[in-house]
N, C-alpha and C positions, 0 to 999 in steps of 0.2 A: 232923691235920696234912695240908695240901694241897700238892700238887707246887708248887714254887717258894717254899715256906714258909722262914723263916730259923730255924725250930725244928729241932732235931736229932732224927732218929727214935729211937725206944726201942728198945733191944736187949733182947729177951727172953731170958730164961735157957735154955738148951739142956738138955734132959733127959738129959745123958750117964750117968746112972746107971741109966736104964732098959734093959732087956734090948734092946728094938728099937734103941737108938742103934748098937750093935755087931752088929746082924743084917745080913748082905750083901744079903738079899733086900730089907729095907726100906730100906736106903741106896740101892739101885738104883732103886727106886720114887721116892725123894726126890728123887734127883739128874735122874732123868728129868723129874720135875715141874719143877724149877728151871731147868734146862737149856732146856726146851721154851719156858719164859718168856722167858728170856735169848735164844734164837734168834729169838723173834719181835719182840723190841724193839732190840736190838743198840746201846742207847745207851753201853753200857760198853767198847766196842770198843777205845778207846785207853788203858783205865787200868791194865791189866797183861797180861802174856803169856798168863794163862789164858783170856781171852775170844778172842783171835784163834785160839789151839789148840782151843777149843771151835767156833767158826764154821767153822774149816778141816775140823774132824773132820764136822761135819754137811754142809757143802757138797760135801764128796768122797764123800759117801755115795750108795748108789745111787738114792735118791728125792730127796735134798737137803733130807730131813726127818730128824728125831731117831728116827722109828720104825724106820729101817734102820740106825742106827748100834750098833754092838756094844759092849756095855758095858765090854770091855776097854780102850778107849779113853779111857775117863773118869778113869783114874788119871794119864794124861799131862796132862790138864786140871787135875785137882787139884793136881797136883806144881807147877804155874806159881803157884798162888795164894800169896801172901806174908801173907795175914791182915791186910792193910793197913786194911779196911773201906772204901776210897774207893767201891767199888761201893754199899755199903749206906749211906753217909752222903752222898754227892752226887749220884749217877745214876739209881738204880733206882726207877722209878715204882711198883713193884710191892712196896715195903717195906709189910708189915703195919702199921697203925696202933698 
């Protein structure tokens, strides 16, 4: 699937039964990986309140980059996500094929 395609992206099953799924350290690594991609692109800024919260959190950090953001702020970002999938379905150019 290429960007601009009319095909819907495929949602791959999440391995929620694996131990790593509930491991706080693994979650932090994955959130940082995803948030760094979002921070670099920002196409999703107007979809829901999670993205402005994320970008405000990063922009107000010491370096203006994710590396200086305390993970405690991630909950505030995640709490704004309504799981609508608009970012996944319409905007994100980084959705895996």
